[in-house]
Every structure is written in C-alpha cells, then in structure tokens.
N, C-alpha and C positions, 0 to 999 in steps of 0.2 A: 389714630390711624396713620398707615403707612404708607411710601407714600407709591407712586405709580411701576417702578419696576421689581419691588418686593411682591408688591401684585400677582403681575405679572408670573414672577417664577413659583410661587404659593398654586398658582392656574394648575403651567405648564407643569410642575412634579407629580399636582393629582393627574389630572390629565393623555403625561406621558413624559414619568419618571424616563429621567437617566438608569437605564440597562448598560454592565458590565462585561461585559465576555470577555472570557480568554482566549486565546486561539492556540490551541496545544502545535503540537513536534518544533523538527527545526526547522529551521529557516537554512534552504539552502541556496549557499551562496556561489553555488554556477551556474539556476537560473541566470539567462543573460536578459534582456529588454528583451531583441528579437524572441525571442523564445515565447520568455510570457503571451508577447502578441500574438504571437503566430495560436495559441493555447488561447486566447482571448475570442480567437478567430472562429477556433473549433471548437470548444463552446457553444459561440453563437446558433453556427450552421446544425451542434446537436436539438436543437434547443428551436432552430426555424424544418431542421425536419421529422421533430417531432410535432408537431402545431402544423405544418401542411404535408406531410404524410409525402410527400412529395419524389420520386424514384433519385429527379437530380438534385435533394436535395440531399438526399441519402450518399449518394456517392460522392458531393465532394467530402461532406462533417466524414464522408470512409479515407478518401484522400489528403485531408487535413488529421485528421485521428492515423495515419501512415505515418506521415512528412514526422509531426507534431513527434512519434517515438522518437522515429530516425533521431531527428532533432539532436534529441532529451541523453540518449544515448550518446551522440560524441560526443554535446559539450560535457558528460557527466567525465567520461571519458577523461578526456584533453584535458579538464580539469586536475582528476585524479594526477593522475600523468606528470602535472607541471607541478602539482603541491608536494609529493611522497619523491623526486627529480632536485625540488629547493634544499630541502630537509634528509638527503642524501643523506648529508655528513657529517646531521645533530642526529646525534640517533638516538634519545628521550625524544624530542620532534619528530622523528619516521617513526616509532609506533604507535604514540599515539594517534598521526594518521591515522597510521596501519586501521588500526579500534576503531578508529572513527569512518574509514570507509568500510570499515568490512569488518562490523558485528560481529564478536562470537554470541550465541546463540544460550538461554539460561539453560543455566542449570538446575530450576529448581522448577522448570517444565518436563514432565516424562511422559511420555505415553502412557496409553492404558496398557498391560501386561495381560490383561484376564476378557480372555475366547468364549466365546459358547461352541460349545463342540457337544455334540447330540440335545441338545438346550440342557446339558449341566456347563455351565459357570465355571471357566479352568483359571485359574495363578497361579499354578506350581509349571514352572521350565522346564523340564519332561511332559507332565501333560502333554500341554499347547506341544510340545517339536512330537509325540507318537500324530496327536489326532493330527495334523497335520498329513504326520509320513502317512499313516493309513488309510487318507482324503483323497492323496495323490498317485498312492499305489491303487489302489479303487479307482482314480476317475473312470476306466477303459469299461469298465465290470458297467459302471452308474447310470453315462451316459451313456452310451456306447458305441460307433462311429461314429467321426462326425461329420 
C-alpha cells in the first residue's frame, strides 16, 4: 500500500482529472493593464445587465463598451505608430511589422463565382454579367416606380 500522497493523487486524478487547454490567437502586446481592467468591468456589467434586465445596467454597459472600444483603438493605433517609427531605418523589421499589423488576405480563399439566374446555376463570367445586366436594365419594368 502506498503512502497517503499517492493515494490522494490517484483519487483526485480519478474524480477531477487535469485538463489541458490551449489558448489560440496572438498575444496582444499593445493591451495595457488599464484597458484590461476596463474590459473586465465592461464584461461584469454585461453579465449584470443580462441577469437583472434593468435599463440602468444596460446603459452602464453600453457606456463602458463604447469607452473600451475607443480606448483599444487609440492604444492599438499608438502602439502601431510607435513600432513602425522604431523600425523605420531597418527595412526588414519595418516590413515584418507591416505584415504583422496589416496581414494580407489568404490567396486560397476565393469568393463563390456561382450565381443562380432564373433558377439556373451559372458559373460562366459572361453569363453572370449578362444576367446582372438583364436584371438591372429591367428593374423598372419588373418592380415599377418606388
């Protein structure tokens, strides 16, 4: 028989196993402690407004939401400007910062180019263009004056 610590650990592992969680996303280096505390306050009033349903709680939450949004935008813009100014003389780091702050859209993601025109699916660009042209040129005739 093992000692009390191993027995306790086995019981704990059986009834409350350790769960590993991964946090996704990038760490926002520009978020300050003040902004984080305002976000927590905003979240508190959101929960409070949901639970109570009082108009005053909703107004406090809305005011905090707007304040936090303005604050975060200002802090992020300031951080972006200062980071770019620091790297203005180092071209490689400057462009790395540009790519970090303003990522390009993925080239693999393409919008659907299939449209339904008069109940028929079209993927030919010429047919789609003609379908749009016919629709918009006949819009007055089909729907009448507004």
